[in-house]
DSSP file (Angstrom, degrees, kcal/mol; ACC not computed):
  #  RESIDUE AA STRUCTURE BP1 BP2  ACC     N-H-->O    O-->H-N    N-H-->O    O-->H-N    TCO  KAPPA ALPHA  PHI   PSI    X-CA   Y-CA   Z-CA
    1    1 A X              0   0    0      0, 0.0     2,-0.0     0, 0.0     0, 0.0   0.000 360.0 360.0 360.0 132.5   -5.4   39.9    6.5
    2    2 A X        -     0   0    0      1,-0.1     2,-0.1     0, 0.0     3,-0.1  -0.333 360.0-103.5 -74.4 155.5   -9.0   40.5    7.6
    3    3 A X        -     0   0    0      1,-0.1    -1,-0.1     2,-0.1     2,-0.0  -0.407  46.4 -93.3 -72.8 153.7  -11.5   37.6    8.0
    4    4 A X        -     0   0    0      1,-0.1    -1,-0.1    -2,-0.1     4,-0.1  -0.331  26.0-132.3 -67.7 153.8  -14.1   37.1    5.3
    5    5 A X  S    S+     0   0    0     -3,-0.1     2,-0.2     2,-0.1    -1,-0.1   0.870  85.7  68.9 -73.9 -39.6  -17.5   38.9    5.8
    6    6 A X  S    S-     0   0    0      1,-0.1    -2,-0.1     0, 0.0     2,-0.1  -0.516  93.5-103.5 -84.2 150.1  -19.7   35.9    5.0
    7    7 A X        -     0   0    0     -2,-0.2     2,-0.5     1,-0.1    -1,-0.1  -0.401  31.2-121.8 -72.1 149.7  -19.9   32.9    7.4
    8    8 A X        -     0   0    0     -4,-0.1     2,-0.5    -2,-0.1    -1,-0.1  -0.815  20.6-131.8 -93.0 124.2  -18.0   29.8    6.4
    9    9 A X        -     0   0    0     -2,-0.5    -1,-0.0     1,-0.1     0, 0.0  -0.650  22.9-178.1 -79.4 122.4  -20.2   26.7    6.1
   10   10 A X        +     0   0    0     -2,-0.5    -1,-0.1     2,-0.1     2,-0.1   0.541  55.3  84.3 -99.0  -8.7  -18.7   23.8    8.0
   11   11 A X  S    S-     0   0    0     36,-0.1     2,-0.4     1,-0.1    36,-0.2  -0.415  83.5-106.2 -90.0 168.4  -21.3   21.1    7.2
   12   12 A X  E     -A   46   0A   0     34,-2.4    34,-3.4    -2,-0.1     2,-0.4  -0.780  35.3-135.8 -93.8 137.7  -21.6   18.9    4.1
   13   13 A X  E     +A   45   0A   0     -2,-0.4     2,-0.3    32,-0.2    32,-0.2  -0.804  25.1 173.9-103.3 134.7  -24.4   19.9    1.7
   14   14 A X  E     -A   44   0A   0     30,-2.6    30,-3.0    -2,-0.4     2,-0.2  -0.906  21.0-155.2-128.4 158.1  -26.8   17.5    0.0
   15   15 A X        +     0   0    0     -2,-0.3    28,-0.2    28,-0.2     2,-0.1  -0.581  27.2 170.2-133.6  72.4  -29.9   18.2   -2.2
   16   16 A X        -     0   0    0     -2,-0.2    26,-2.4    26,-0.1     2,-0.4  -0.375  33.2-117.5 -80.3 162.8  -32.2   15.1   -1.9
   17   17 A X  B     -D   41   0B   0     24,-0.2     2,-0.4     8,-0.1     8,-0.3  -0.826  29.7-114.4 -98.1 139.5  -35.7   14.9   -3.3
   18   18 A X        -     0   0    0     22,-2.9    21,-2.0    19,-0.4     6,-0.2  -0.592  34.6-139.3 -72.2 126.5  -38.6   14.4   -0.8
   19   19 A X    >   -     0   0    0      4,-3.0     3,-1.8    -2,-0.4     4,-0.1  -0.169  29.8 -91.1 -82.2-179.6  -40.2   11.1   -1.3
   20   20 A X  T 3  S+     0   0    0      1,-0.3    -1,-0.1     2,-0.1    18,-0.1   0.588 125.4  59.1 -71.7  -8.9  -43.9   10.2   -1.2
   21   21 A X  T 3  S-     0   0    0      2,-0.2    -1,-0.3     0, 0.0     3,-0.1   0.227 119.8-108.3 -98.5  12.1  -43.6    9.4    2.6
   22   22 A X  S <  S+     0   0    0     -3,-1.8    11,-2.5     1,-0.2     2,-0.3   0.875  80.3 122.3  63.1  41.2  -42.4   13.0    3.2
   23   23 A X  E     -E   32   0C   0      9,-0.2    -4,-3.0    -4,-0.1     2,-0.3  -0.930  48.8-150.1-130.9 154.7  -38.8   11.8    4.0
   24   24 A X  E     -E   31   0C   0      7,-2.7     7,-2.2    -2,-0.3     2,-0.5  -0.876  15.1-134.1-118.1 155.4  -35.4   12.5    2.6
   25   25 A X  E     +E   30   0C   0     -2,-0.3     2,-0.4    -8,-0.3     5,-0.2  -0.953  23.4 175.9-112.8 125.5  -32.4   10.1    2.5
   26   26 A X  E >  S-E   29   0C   0      3,-3.1     3,-1.5    -2,-0.5    -2,-0.0  -0.958  73.6 -23.5-130.4 112.3  -29.1   11.4    3.6
   27   27 A X  T 3  S-     0   0    0     -2,-0.4    43,-0.2     1,-0.3    -1,-0.1   0.930 127.6 -47.1  50.2  57.1  -26.1    8.9    3.7
   28   28 A X  T 3  S+     0   0    0      1,-0.2     2,-0.3    41,-0.1    -1,-0.3   0.276 119.4 105.2  72.0  -4.2  -28.4    5.8    4.0
   29   29 A X  E <   -E   26   0C   0     -3,-1.5    -3,-3.1    41,-0.2     2,-0.4  -0.803  61.2-139.0-105.6 148.5  -30.6    7.3    6.8
   30   30 A X  E     -Ef  25  72C   0     41,-2.6    43,-2.3    -2,-0.3     2,-0.4  -0.848  17.9-177.3-108.4 141.5  -34.1    8.7    6.4
   31   31 A X  E     -Ef  24  73C   0     -7,-2.2    -7,-2.7    -2,-0.4    43,-0.2  -0.992  24.7-119.2-136.2 140.7  -35.4   11.9    8.0
   32   32 A X  E     -E   23   0C   0     41,-1.9     2,-0.3    -2,-0.4    -9,-0.2  -0.492  27.6-179.0 -83.2 152.6  -38.9   13.4    7.9
   33   33 A X        -     0   0    0    -11,-2.5    28,-0.1    -2,-0.2    42,-0.1  -0.889  46.1 -66.5-136.7 164.5  -39.8   16.8    6.5
   34   34 A X    >   -     0   0    0     -2,-0.3     3,-2.0    26,-0.2    45,-0.2  -0.255  45.1-122.5 -55.7 142.2  -43.1   18.7    6.2
   35   35 A X  G >  S+     0   0    0     43,-1.7     3,-1.8     1,-0.3    -1,-0.1   0.736 105.3  73.6 -61.2 -24.5  -45.6   16.9    3.8
   36   36 A X  G 3  S+     0   0    0      1,-0.3    -1,-0.3    42,-0.2    -2,-0.1   0.658  90.8  60.9 -64.7 -13.2  -46.0   20.1    1.7
   37   37 A X  G X   +     0   0    0     -3,-2.0     3,-2.5     2,-0.1   -19,-0.4   0.383  70.0 135.9 -96.1   3.4  -42.5   19.4    0.3
   38   38 A X  T <  S+     0   0    0     -3,-1.8   -19,-0.2     1,-0.3   -18,-0.1  -0.292  77.6  13.5 -54.6 131.0  -43.3   16.0   -1.2
   39   39 A X  T 3  S+     0   0    0    -21,-2.0    -1,-0.3     1,-0.3     2,-0.2   0.264 105.4 110.9  86.3 -10.0  -41.7   15.8   -4.7
   40   40 A X    <   -     0   0    0     -3,-2.5   -22,-2.9   -21,-0.1     2,-0.4  -0.593  68.7-119.4 -95.2 156.7  -39.4   18.9   -4.2
   41   41 A X  B     -D   17   0B   0    -24,-0.2     2,-0.3    -2,-0.2   -24,-0.2  -0.765  32.7-170.4 -89.3 141.0  -35.7   19.1   -3.8
   42   42 A X        -     0   0    0    -26,-2.4     2,-0.5    -2,-0.4    13,-0.2  -0.845  22.5-117.8-125.2 163.3  -34.5   20.5   -0.5
   43   43 A X  E     - B   0  54A   0     11,-2.4    11,-3.2    -2,-0.3     2,-0.4  -0.912  28.9-167.4-104.7 129.7  -31.0   21.6    0.7
   44   44 A X  E     -AB  14  53A   0    -30,-3.0   -30,-2.6    -2,-0.5     2,-0.6  -0.958  10.8-159.4-120.3 132.6  -29.6   19.7    3.6
   45   45 A X  E     -AB  13  52A   0      7,-2.6     7,-2.1    -2,-0.4     2,-0.6  -0.953  13.7-155.3-113.9 115.7  -26.6   20.7    5.6
   46   46 A X  E     +AB  12  51A   0    -34,-3.4   -34,-2.4    -2,-0.6     5,-0.2  -0.795  15.5 180.0 -94.4 117.4  -25.1   17.7    7.5
   47   47 A X        -     0   0    0      3,-2.9   -36,-0.1    -2,-0.6    18,-0.0  -0.508  44.7 -92.6-107.1 179.0  -23.1   18.6   10.6
   48   48 A X  S    S+     0   0    0      1,-0.2     3,-0.1    -2,-0.2    -1,-0.0   0.867 120.9  16.0 -61.6 -39.0  -21.3   16.3   13.1
   49   49 A X  S    S+     0   0    0      1,-0.1    16,-2.3    15,-0.1     2,-0.3   0.533 130.0  14.1-117.0  -8.9  -24.3   16.0   15.5
   50   50 A X  E     - C   0  64A   0     14,-0.3    -3,-2.9    16,-0.0     2,-0.3  -0.958  58.6-133.7-155.0 171.2  -27.3   17.3   13.6
   51   51 A X  E     -BC  46  63A   0     12,-2.5    12,-2.2    -2,-0.3     2,-0.4  -0.987  11.0-151.6-134.4 149.3  -28.7   18.1   10.1
   52   52 A X  E     -BC  45  62A   0     -7,-2.1    -7,-2.6    -2,-0.3     2,-0.5  -0.964   7.3-153.2-121.6 133.0  -30.7   21.1    8.9
   53   53 A X  E     -BC  44  61A   0      8,-2.9     7,-3.0    -2,-0.4     8,-1.4  -0.914  12.6-168.4-110.9 131.9  -33.2   21.0    6.0
   54   54 A X  E     -BC  43  59A   0    -11,-3.2   -11,-2.4    -2,-0.5     2,-0.6  -0.950  17.0-159.3-121.3 138.1  -33.9   24.1    4.0
   55   55 A X  E >  S- C   0  58A   0      3,-2.5     3,-1.9    -2,-0.4     2,-0.5  -0.978  82.3 -37.4-109.6 116.1  -36.6   24.9    1.4
   56   56 A X  T 3  S-     0   0    0     -2,-0.6   -13,-0.1     1,-0.3    -2,-0.1  -0.598 126.5 -33.4  63.4-119.8  -35.4   27.8   -0.6
   57   57 A X  T 3  S+     0   0    0     -2,-0.5     2,-0.4     2,-0.1    -1,-0.3   0.410 118.4  96.7-110.0   1.4  -33.6   29.8    2.2
   58   58 A X  E <  S-C   55   0A   0     -3,-1.9    -3,-2.5     1,-0.0     2,-0.3  -0.741  75.8-119.6 -96.8 139.8  -36.0   29.0    5.1
   59   59 A X  E     +C   54   0A   0     -2,-0.4    -5,-0.3    -5,-0.2     3,-0.1  -0.589  34.3 170.1 -72.1 129.3  -35.3   26.2    7.6
   60   60 A X  E     +     0   0A   0     -7,-3.0     2,-0.3     1,-0.4   -26,-0.2   0.572  61.3  10.9-117.6 -17.3  -38.0   23.6    7.5
   61   61 A X  E     -C   53   0A   0     -8,-1.4    -8,-2.9   -28,-0.1    -1,-0.4  -0.990  50.2-168.1-159.8 154.7  -36.6   20.8    9.7
   62   62 A X  E     +C   52   0A   0     -2,-0.3     2,-0.3   -10,-0.2   -10,-0.2  -0.968  16.3 177.8-146.7 128.7  -33.8   20.0   12.1
   63   63 A X  E     -C   51   0A   0    -12,-2.2   -12,-2.5    -2,-0.3     2,-0.2  -0.958  36.2-108.0-133.3 149.0  -32.9   16.6   13.3
   64   64 A X  E     -C   50   0A   0     -2,-0.3   -14,-0.3   -14,-0.2     2,-0.2  -0.565  53.9-104.8 -66.0 138.4  -30.3   14.9   15.5
   65   65 A X        -     0   0    0    -16,-2.3     2,-0.4    -2,-0.2    -1,-0.1  -0.485  25.6-134.3 -75.0 136.1  -28.0   13.1   13.2
   66   66 A X        -     0   0    0     -2,-0.2   -37,-0.1     1,-0.2     4,-0.1  -0.763  17.4-172.4 -85.9 132.9  -28.3    9.3   13.0
   67   67 A X        +     0   0    0     -2,-0.4    -1,-0.2     2,-0.1    -2,-0.0   0.837  61.4  77.3 -95.1 -39.4  -24.9    7.6   13.1
   68   68 A X  S >  S-     0   0    0      1,-0.1     3,-0.6     2,-0.0     2,-0.2  -0.284  90.2-101.5 -67.3 158.3  -26.0    4.0   12.4
   69   69 A X  T 3  S+     0   0    0      1,-0.2   -41,-0.1   -40,-0.1   -40,-0.1  -0.520  96.4  14.9 -83.0 150.7  -26.8    3.0    8.8
   70   70 A X  T 3  S+     0   0    0    -42,-0.2    -1,-0.2   -43,-0.2   -41,-0.2   0.763  88.8 148.0  59.8  32.1  -30.3    2.6    7.5
   71   71 A X    <   -     0   0    0     -3,-0.6   -41,-2.6    -5,-0.1     2,-0.4  -0.356  35.6-145.0 -87.5 173.0  -31.9    4.4   10.5
   72   72 A X  E     -f   30   0C   0    -43,-0.2     2,-0.5    -2,-0.1   -41,-0.2  -0.993  10.9-170.9-143.1 132.9  -35.0    6.6   10.4
   73   73 A X  E     -f   31   0C   0    -43,-2.3   -41,-1.9    -2,-0.4     2,-0.4  -0.968  14.9-178.5-127.2 114.6  -35.9    9.7   12.4
   74   74 A X        -     0   0    0     -2,-0.5     2,-0.5   -43,-0.2     3,-0.1  -0.875  16.6-156.4-115.7 145.5  -39.5   10.9   12.2
   75   75 A X    >   -     0   0    0     -2,-0.4     3,-1.7     1,-0.1     4,-0.4  -0.985  12.2-147.5-121.4 119.8  -41.1   14.0   13.7
   76   76 A X  T >> S+     0   0    0     -2,-0.5     3,-1.9     1,-0.3     4,-0.9   0.827  94.1  66.9 -55.6 -37.6  -44.9   13.7   14.1
   77   77 A X  H 3> S+     0   0    0      1,-0.3     4,-0.6     2,-0.2     3,-0.4   0.792  90.6  64.4 -57.3 -29.3  -45.4   17.5   13.6
   78   78 A X  H <4 S+     0   0    0     -3,-1.7   -43,-1.7     1,-0.2    -1,-0.3   0.732 107.8  40.8 -67.5 -20.4  -44.2   17.1   10.0
   79   79 A X  H X4 S+     0   0    0     -3,-1.9     3,-1.2    -4,-0.4     4,-0.4   0.570  91.6  84.9-102.6 -12.7  -47.3   14.9    9.2
   80   80 A X  H >< S+     0   0    0     -4,-0.9     3,-1.6    -3,-0.4     4,-0.4   0.836  80.9  62.3 -63.6 -34.2  -50.0   16.8   11.1
   81   81 A X  G >< S+     0   0    0     -4,-0.6     3,-0.7     1,-0.3    -1,-0.3   0.747  95.5  62.4 -66.0 -21.2  -50.7   19.3    8.3
   82   82 A X  G <  S+     0   0    0     -3,-1.2    -1,-0.3     1,-0.2    -2,-0.2   0.691  98.3  57.4 -74.6 -15.8  -51.8   16.4    6.1
   83   83 A X  G <  S+     0   0    0     -3,-1.6     2,-0.3    -4,-0.4    -1,-0.2   0.584  78.4 109.9 -86.7 -10.8  -54.6   15.6    8.6
   84   84 A X    <         0   0    0     -3,-0.7    -3,-0.0    -4,-0.4    -4,-0.0  -0.512 360.0 360.0 -68.7 121.2  -56.1   19.1    8.3
   85   85 A X              0   0    0     -2,-0.3    -1,-0.2     0, 0.0    -3,-0.0   0.495 360.0 360.0 -71.9 360.0  -59.5   18.8    6.5
């Protein structure tokens, strides 16, 4: 039997809403995303060592996965566009 043509997704998928601080919550941990996504739902694929955030079909953020509960991982670049006059 031949292998399937499409790739098999091995991560767990979530669809959180971006909060007013430009962050999403995935399994009790918070991760930053670009400020332009505030209020929108994004698709997150959680893997064993990292997570990838997509807006529509484009990747918008990638973070090392936090293992401890209630952690926070922020990337300064996600907030820089809010400083543009």
